[in-house]
C-alpha positions in Angstrom: 24.7 -2.7 -17.7 21.3 -2.6 -19.1 18.8 -5.5 -19.4 19.9 -6.5 -22.9 23.6 -6.5 -21.9 22.8 -8.5 -18.8 20.9 -11.1 -20.8 23.7 -11.3 -23.3 26.3 -11.8 -20.5 24.2 -14.5 -18.9 24.0 -16.3 -22.3 27.8 -16.0 -22.7 28.4 -17.4 -19.2 26.0 -20.3 -19.8 27.7 -21.1 -23.1 31.1 -21.0 -21.4 29.9 -23.4 -18.7 28.5 -25.8 -21.3 31.8 -25.7 -23.2 33.8 -26.3 -20.0 31.5 -29.2 -19.0 31.8 -30.8 -22.4 35.6 -30.3 -22.4 36.0 -31.9 -19.0 33.9 -34.9 -20.0 35.8 -35.3 -23.3 32.4 -35.1 -25.1 33.6 -33.9 -28.5 30.2 -33.6 -30.1 28.9 -31.5 -27.3 32.1 -29.5 -27.3 31.7 -28.6 -30.9 28.2 -27.4 -30.4 29.1 -25.5 -27.2 32.0 -23.8 -29.0 29.6 -22.5 -31.7 27.2 -21.3 -29.0 30.0 -19.5 -27.3 31.0 -17.7 -30.4 27.4 -16.6 -31.0 27.1 -15.5 -27.4 30.3 -13.5 -27.7 29.1 -11.8 -30.8 25.7 -10.9 -29.2 27.4 -9.4 -26.1 29.8 -7.5 -28.3 26.9 -6.0 -30.3 25.1 -4.9 -27.1 28.2 -3.2 -25.8 28.7 -1.2 -29.0 25.4 0.6 -28.6 
């Protein structure tokens, strides 16, 4: 992995953890935000892997 891919993966992992934390706490507002962040992070990682 190059530096850009590593950063994108770390962002994906952080978004995943935020989503799981919100889900375990039944915090639906935070869950909605975290799910959107997770989708963005997935897209960014996908784009770095296509290069």
